[in-house]
C-alpha positions in Angstrom: 6.9 -9.3 29.4 9.3 -10.8 32.0 8.2 -9.1 35.2 11.4 -10.3 37.0 13.6 -7.9 35.1 14.2 -4.3 36.1 12.1 -2.0 33.9 12.7 1.3 32.2 10.5 3.8 30.4 12.1 5.3 27.3 10.7 8.4 25.6 11.7 9.2 22.0 12.0 5.5 21.5 11.6 5.7 17.7 14.5 8.2 17.2 18.1 7.6 16.3 19.4 7.3 19.9 16.2 5.7 21.2 16.3 2.8 18.7 19.9 2.1 19.5 19.3 2.1 23.2 16.3 -0.3 22.8 18.4 -2.7 20.8 21.1 -2.7 23.5 18.8 -2.9 26.5 16.0 -5.3 25.3 17.5 -8.4 26.8 18.3 -6.7 30.1 15.3 -4.6 30.9 11.5 -4.6 30.5 11.1 -1.6 28.3 8.1 0.7 28.0 8.9 2.5 24.7 7.1 5.8 24.2 7.0 7.4 20.8 4.8 9.4 18.5 5.3 6.9 15.7 4.1 3.3 15.6 6.6 0.5 16.2 6.1 -0.6 12.6 6.6 2.9 11.2 9.8 3.3 13.4 11.2 0.0 12.1 11.6 -1.4 15.6 11.4 -5.2 15.7 8.9 -6.9 18.1 10.5 -8.2 21.3 9.0 -9.9 24.3 10.5 -7.3 26.6 9.4 -4.2 24.7 5.9 -2.7 25.2 5.3 0.0 22.6 3.2 3.0 23.6 2.2 5.5 20.9 1.8 8.6 23.1 2.3 12.3 22.9 4.1 13.1 26.2 2.5 16.6 26.3 -0.8 14.9 26.8 -1.1 14.2 30.5 -4.3 12.2 30.2 -2.6 9.6 28.0 0.3 9.4 30.4 -2.0 8.7 33.3 -3.4 5.8 31.4 0.1 4.5 30.9 0.9 5.0 34.6 -2.0 2.7 35.6 -0.9 0.1 33.1 2.7 0.2 34.4 1.5 0.0 38.0 -0.6 -3.1 37.1 2.5 -4.6 35.5 4.4 -4.2 38.7 5.9 -0.7 38.3 9.0 0.7 36.7 12.5 1.5 37.9 13.9 4.1 35.6 13.0 6.7 33.0 15.3 7.6 30.2 13.8 10.8 28.8 15.0 11.3 25.2 12.0 12.8 23.6 12.6 16.4 22.4 11.9 18.7 19.5 14.6 20.6 17.5 15.1 21.9 14.1 17.8 23.9 12.4 15.7 27.0 11.5 16.5 28.8 14.8 12.9 30.0 14.7 10.6 29.6 17.7 8.0 26.8 17.5 5.2 25.8 19.9 6.7 22.3 20.0 9.6 23.6 22.0 7.3 24.5 24.9 4.9 21.5 24.4 7.5 18.7 24.0 10.6 20.0 25.7 9.0 21.8 28.6 5.4 20.5 29.2 6.4 17.0 28.1 9.4 17.0 30.5 7.2 18.1 33.4 4.6 15.4 32.6 7.3 12.8 32.6 8.6 14.0 35.9 5.0 13.9 37.3 4.9 10.3 36.0 8.2 9.5 37.6 7.0 10.8 41.0 3.7 8.9 40.6 5.6 5.6 39.9 8.4 6.3 42.5 11.1 6.0 39.9 14.6 5.2 41.1 16.3 7.5 38.7 15.2 10.0 35.9 17.8 10.4 33.2 17.3 13.7 31.2 18.9 14.1 27.8 20.1 17.7 27.4 22.7 19.2 25.1 26.1 20.8 25.2 24.7 23.4 22.8 22.6 25.0 25.5 25.7 26.9 26.6 26.8 30.0 24.7 30.3 29.0 23.8 31.0 32.0 21.6 33.8 34.2 23.0 34.3 31.8 25.9 38.0 31.1 26.3 37.8 28.3 28.8 36.4 24.8 28.1 32.8 23.7 28.5 32.4 21.6 31.7 29.5 20.1 33.6 29.2 23.4 35.6 29.1 25.7 32.6 25.8 27.6 32.8 23.1 26.8 30.1 23.0 30.4 28.9 22.4 30.2 25.2 19.3 32.2 24.1 17.9 30.5 21.0 14.6 28.6 21.3 15.9 25.0 21.6 18.5 26.0 24.2 15.9 28.0 26.3 13.5 25.0 26.2 16.2 22.6 27.4 17.3 25.0 30.1 13.7 25.0 31.4 13.8 21.2 31.2 16.9 21.1 33.3 15.4 23.5 35.9 12.3 21.2 36.1 14.5 18.2 36.6 16.4 19.9 39.5 13.1 21.0 41.1 11.7 17.4 41.0 14.9 15.9 42.2 13.5 16.5 45.7 11.3 13.5 45.0 12.9 11.7 42.0 16.7 11.2 41.9 17.9 12.5 38.5 20.9 12.8 36.2 21.1 15.5 33.6 23.2 14.4 30.6 24.4 17.0 28.1 25.0 15.3 24.8 27.7 16.1 22.3 26.9 15.6 18.6 25.9 11.9 18.5 26.9 9.9 15.4 27.0 6.3 14.2 28.9 4.5 11.4 26.1 5.5 9.2 26.7 9.2 10.3 23.0 10.0 11.3 24.0 13.5 12.6 22.4 16.0 10.2 25.1 18.7 10.0 27.9 16.1 9.5 25.8 14.4 6.8 25.4 17.7 5.0 29.1 18.4 5.3 30.1 14.9 4.0 27.6 15.0 1.2 29.0 18.2 0.0 32.8 17.5 0.5 32.6 14.1 -1.2 30.6 15.3 -4.2 31.4 17.0 -7.5 29.4 20.1 -6.6 30.8 23.6 -7.1 31.2 24.1 -3.3 32.7 20.7 -2.5 36.1 22.2 -1.4 34.8 25.2 0.4 35.3 25.7 4.2 33.9 28.7 6.0 36.5 31.0 7.7 39.8 29.3 8.6 38.1 25.9 9.0 38.4 26.1 12.8 34.7 25.8 13.6 34.6 22.9 16.1 32.2 20.9 18.2 32.6 17.7 20.2 31.2 14.3 18.9 30.3 11.1 20.6 29.9 7.7 19.0 26.5 6.2 19.6 27.8 3.0 21.4 29.9 5.2 23.8 26.7 7.2 24.6 24.8 4.0 25.3 27.7 2.9 27.5 27.5 6.1 29.5 23.7 5.7 30.0 24.2 2.1 31.1 26.9 3.2 33.6 24.5 5.7 35.1 21.8 3.0 35.4 24.2 0.5 37.0 25.6 3.0 39.5 22.3 4.7 40.2 22.1 3.9 43.9 25.5 5.5 44.6 25.0 8.7 42.5 23.9 12.1 43.8 20.2 12.9 43.9 20.9 15.5 41.2 24.0 15.9 39.1 25.0 16.9 35.6 27.2 14.9 33.3 28.7 15.4 29.8 28.3 12.7 27.2 31.4 13.5 25.2 35.1 12.9 25.2 37.2 15.8 26.2 38.2 18.1 23.3 36.6 18.9 20.0 37.1 18.3 16.3 37.2 21.1 13.7 35.6 21.2 10.2 39.2 21.4 8.8 40.2 18.1 10.5 37.0 16.4 9.4 37.4 17.7 5.8 41.0 16.5 5.7 40.2 13.0 7.0 37.0 12.5 5.0 38.4 13.5 1.7 41.6 11.5 2.2 39.6 8.3 3.1 37.2 8.9 0.2 39.7 9.8 -2.6 42.8 8.1 -1.3 44.8 11.3 -1.3 44.9 14.7 0.3 42.6 17.4 -1.0 43.3 21.1 -0.3 40.2 23.0 0.9 39.3 26.5 -0.3 38.9 28.6 2.8 36.4 31.4 2.4 36.7 34.5 4.7 33.8 35.2 7.0 33.1 38.5 5.2 32.6 36.6 1.9 30.7 33.7 3.5 27.9 36.1 4.7 26.6 37.2 1.3 27.1 33.7 -0.2 24.9 32.1 2.5 22.2 34.8 2.3 22.1 34.6 -1.5 21.8 30.8 -1.4 18.9 31.0 1.1 17.1 33.6 -1.1 17.5 31.5 -4.2 16.6 28.3 -2.4 13.4 29.8 -0.9 12.3 31.0 -4.3 12.8 27.4 -5.7 11.2 25.9 -2.6 14.3 24.0 -1.6 16.1 26.1 1.0 19.7 25.0 1.8 20.6 23.4 5.1 23.1 26.2 5.8 21.2 29.1 7.5 22.4 32.7 8.1 22.4 32.1 11.9 25.1 29.5 11.5 27.6 32.2 10.3 28.2 33.6 13.7 29.7 30.2 14.8 32.3 30.2 12.1 35.8 29.6 13.6 34.4 29.3 17.2 35.0 26.1 19.2 32.8 24.2 21.6 35.7 22.7 23.4 34.9 20.2 26.2 36.4 19.1 29.4 34.4 16.0 30.6 36.9 15.0 33.3 34.3 15.3 36.1 32.0 12.9 34.3 34.8 10.4 33.7 36.0 10.6 37.3 32.6 10.4 38.9 31.2 7.6 36.8 34.4 5.8 36.0 33.5 6.1 32.3 35.9 6.9 29.5 35.2 6.7 25.8 37.4 4.4 23.8 39.9 6.4 21.6 38.9 4.1 18.7 35.4 5.7 18.9 36.7 9.1 18.2 35.1 10.8 15.2 38.4 11.0 13.3 38.8 7.2 13.6 35.1 6.3 12.9 35.1 8.4 9.7 37.0 5.6 8.0 34.0 3.2 8.8 31.5 5.9 7.8 33.2 6.4 4.4 33.3 2.6 3.9 29.5 2.4 4.4 28.9 5.3 2.1 31.0 3.6 -0.6 29.5 0.1 -0.2 25.9 0.8 0.7 25.2 4.3 -0.6 21.4 3.9 -0.8 21.1 2.8 2.8 23.5 5.5 4.0 21.5 8.2 2.3 18.1 6.8 3.5 19.2 6.7 7.1 20.6 10.2 7.0 17.6 11.7 5.2 15.4 10.2 7.8 17.4 11.9 10.5 17.1 15.2 8.6 13.3 14.9 8.4 12.3 14.8 12.0 8.5 15.2 12.5 7.6 16.9 15.7 3.8 17.1 15.2 2.2 13.8 14.3 -1.3 14.8 13.0 -2.5 11.2 13.1 -1.8 11.0 16.8 -3.6 14.3 17.5 -6.6 13.1 15.5 -6.8 9.8 17.2 -6.5 11.4 20.6 -9.4 13.8 19.8 -11.4 10.7 18.6 -10.8 9.1 21.9 -11.8 12.2 23.9 -15.0 12.7 21.8 -15.9 9.1 21.2 -19.3 9.0 23.0 -20.5 12.2 21.2 -19.3 11.0 17.8 -20.7 7.5 18.2 -24.1 8.9 19.2 -24.2 11.1 16.2 -23.3 8.3 13.8 -26.0 6.1 15.3 -28.5 9.0 15.1 -27.6 9.4 11.4 -28.2 5.7 10.7 -31.6 5.7 12.5 -32.7 9.0 11.2 -36.1 9.0 9.3 -34.4 10.1 6.1 -31.8 7.3 6.2 -33.9 4.3 7.1 -34.0 3.1 3.5 -30.3 3.6 3.0 -29.5 1.6 6.2 -32.5 -0.7 6.1 -30.7 -3.7 7.4 -28.9 -1.8 10.2 -32.3 -0.3 11.3 -33.6 -3.9 11.9 -30.7 -4.7 14.3 -31.4 -4.6 18.0 -30.4 -1.1 19.3 -27.9 -2.5 21.8 -26.3 -4.6 19.2 -26.1 -1.7 16.7 -24.4 0.4 19.4 -21.8 -2.3 20.0 -21.2 -2.6 16.2 -20.6 1.1 15.7 -18.4 1.3 18.8 -16.3 -1.6 17.5 -15.9 0.0 14.1 -15.0 3.3 15.7 -12.4 1.8 18.0 -10.8 -0.1 15.0 -10.8 3.1 12.9 -9.2 5.1 15.8 -6.4 2.5 16.2 -5.8 2.5 12.4 -5.5 6.3 12.4 -3.2 6.2 15.5 -0.7 3.9 13.9 -1.3 5.1 10.3 -2.1 1.6 9.1 -5.4 0.9 7.2 -4.8 -2.9 7.2 -6.4 -3.1 10.7 -9.5 -1.3 9.5 -9.6 -3.4 6.2 -9.5 -6.6 8.2 -12.3 -5.6 10.5 -14.5 -4.5 7.6 -13.9 -7.9 6.0 -15.1 -9.5 9.3 -18.1 -7.1 9.5 -19.2 -7.9 5.9 -18.8 -11.6 6.4 -20.6 -11.5 9.8 -23.6 -9.6 8.4 -23.8 -11.1 4.9 -26.7 -13.5 5.8 -28.6 -10.7 7.5 -28.8 -8.8 4.3 -26.3 -6.0 4.4 -25.3 -5.4 0.8 -22.2 -3.6 -0.6 -24.1 -0.3 -1.0 -25.2 -0.2 2.6 -21.7 -1.0 3.9 -20.3 1.7 1.7 -22.8 4.2 3.0 -21.9 3.3 6.6 -18.2 4.0 5.9 -19.1 7.2 4.1 -21.2 8.3 7.2 -18.2 7.7 9.5 -16.0 9.9 7.2 -18.6 12.7 6.8 -19.4 13.0 10.5 -15.9 12.7 11.8 -14.4 15.2 9.3 -17.1 17.7 10.1 -16.7 17.4 13.8 -12.9 17.0 14.1 -12.0 20.0 11.9 -13.2 22.7 14.4 -12.0 20.8 17.5 -8.5 20.5 16.0 -8.3 23.9 14.6 -4.9 25.5 14.8 -3.4 22.0 15.7 -3.9 20.1 12.4 -5.1 21.2 9.0 -8.0 19.9 7.0 -5.4 18.3 4.7 -4.0 16.4 7.7 -7.5 15.1 8.5 -7.9 14.1 4.8 -4.5 12.3 4.7 -4.9 10.5 8.1 -8.6 9.7 8.1 -10.5 10.3 4.8 -8.0 8.6 2.5 -8.0 5.5 4.7 -11.8 5.4 4.6 -12.1 6.1 0.9 -9.6 3.3 0.1 -11.4 0.8 2.4 -14.7 1.9 0.9 -13.4 1.3 -2.6 -12.4 -2.3 -1.5 -15.8 -3.2 -0.2 -17.0 -4.6 -3.6 -14.0 -6.9 -3.7 -14.6 -7.9 0.0 -18.2 -8.9 -0.9 -17.0 -10.9 -3.9 -14.6 -12.8 -1.6 -17.4 -13.3 1.0 -19.7 -14.7 -1.6 -17.0 -17.0 -2.9 -16.4 -18.3 0.6 -20.1 -18.8 1.3 -20.5 -20.8 -2.0 -17.5 -22.9 -1.1 
């Protein structure tokens, strides 16, 4: 990394907004990208200025390790805290507290430890209860919505204000963020329905006046960059709105989208709220029975014909930032529809990925527990190899110097732990190839190598399951760990044939 550049820590780096920000900032900043997914899994290209850290921000121990690495690299200047959990069920979930509250507190502790110049916290306009509010939503509107996501974000904002005594901070309440590929789940569902031949393609709930504000991804990135550039002149704590003033209704979106798609106006069928209620409830019952519940949930019904109308004039005046009118959702729909028509497979893939956010990464939890319990697990594996009943099974390994054996098992363990963390068996496969080649002359045969891999699997599964109870399932352990070991074990015969071929050559 180029240590002469300013540096920024970005959480939620693998997400929609995070990936766009990384792409825009990679030539300006040294970036410490934090995510639960690996860089490869997230589809983020390697870059000299990006250091990828696969960390769960609710785990303070992991963050402390990161803090020491960053300090050794010369420190960091900013934190852009994007990581957050949400779903559309409106049901409570432990991840709201773990990620949105505990994770935020941990990042603020990290910011204080590193003497960060500014902490940018991503919040949401949806944390304000806009139903029955006649005035527009502004930067000073209280975050008073009472559903789980809103409550967790309110707690996050309160923590940011508390820590602003030590770390200057900017709270940014996002509107609905979209790109030319759409990538905003509710809008994707609307467009997929309206531009289809389904029975409900022309249906709008209520009078079609349900409305929220939207912000184009490049305009959001512009706002964040403005905050970073003007950081020294901003208040120690302030709240901004990432949105143009106003809002856009479902009726307007339907009219524009169908006209762009079909080349002519389509008249919607507006369903009164009293009829929408039984229809949505019935669809959810049928969907649940079939195992494919619809996106539309009963809780959404109370928002029909209500407007989340925004006045972002304070943000515009304070930051000197104004979104380009050409980035308005009504204008960008033309480009969105063009991509849908010309690249439908990519359009669907990007939006389905946005729909299927994964909050809990079992492989990350498993690898973290492997790291915590490494010494105990390694001792047990070595004890198993050297046990009286297994000396014939591991006859070659029993002849190795005890110190060398311990080093070998530690190395295999570390490689396996890394493979589980990034969900990639190639690392483990390559190391087992090296291990077999290295020990070929000392007499380790395929059967003994396979027994060693099986021992790792048996001991780790038995020990991990009770330690991770209530956090991951046995199926998760099977998918993240056992499957990897079983596949590599199955490949050992081929590995030995390759080793023998190379030795003969």
